[in-house]
C-alpha distance (Angstrom), angle and dihedral (degrees) to the residues before:
residue distance angle dihedral
M1 . . .
A2 3.80 . .
N3 3.79 90.7 .
E4 3.83 91.8 56.2
K5 3.79 91.3 48.7
E6 3.80 91.4 48.4
T7 3.81 91.3 49.6
A8 3.80 90.6 49.1
L9 3.81 91.0 50.4
K10 3.81 91.7 50.5
R11 3.78 91.3 47.9
S12 3.80 90.6 48.4
Y13 3.81 91.6 48.3
F14 3.79 93.6 52.4
T15 3.80 92.0 44.2
E16 3.80 90.1 53.6
L17 3.79 91.1 44.6
K18 3.80 90.8 53.3
A19 3.82 90.3 49.3
E20 3.81 91.3 51.4
F21 3.81 92.3 49.4
R22 3.80 89.0 55.3
K23 3.84 88.8 59.3
I24 3.81 93.9 58.8
V25 3.79 114.1 112.2
W26 3.80 111.1 -158.7
P27 3.83 118.3 -152.4
D28 3.77 119.9 -112.4
K29 3.80 122.3 -115.7
A30 3.83 96.0 -95.1
L31 3.81 94.3 50.3
L32 3.79 91.7 44.9
G33 3.81 90.3 52.6
K34 3.81 93.1 48.7
Q35 3.80 92.7 48.2
S36 3.81 92.0 47.0
V37 3.81 91.2 52.4
A38 3.81 90.3 47.8
V39 3.81 91.8 51.8
I40 3.82 92.6 47.7
L41 3.82 92.3 48.3
A42 3.81 91.7 47.6
A43 3.82 91.1 49.8
V44 3.81 91.6 49.7
A45 3.81 91.9 46.8
I46 3.81 92.5 50.0
G47 3.81 89.7 47.1
V48 3.82 90.9 52.8
I49 3.81 91.3 47.9
I50 3.81 92.0 50.1
A51 3.82 91.0 46.9
A52 3.81 90.6 50.6
I53 3.82 92.4 49.4
D54 3.81 89.7 47.8
W55 3.81 91.8 50.4
V56 3.83 92.4 48.1
M57 3.80 91.2 49.6
Q58 3.81 91.2 47.2
V59 3.79 92.4 51.2
G60 3.80 91.8 44.5
L61 3.79 94.3 49.5
S62 3.81 92.8 45.9
F63 3.84 88.0 51.7
I64 3.81 91.7 50.3
I65 3.81 95.4 43.6
G66 3.77 100.7 35.9
């Protein structure tokens, strides 16, 4: 009895999974390119901001200590 229920649950899970995969809308090439450029630019900008904050803190601490 438990084996039948387990098999039914697995079958139901994979049926639902297949239905959810059909709902996925993949971006086209142009949108993918634009979003990739946006992510790269955002990562570079955040890296520059973190580097600037690090440099300011380093200069400030060296002024306080030294």
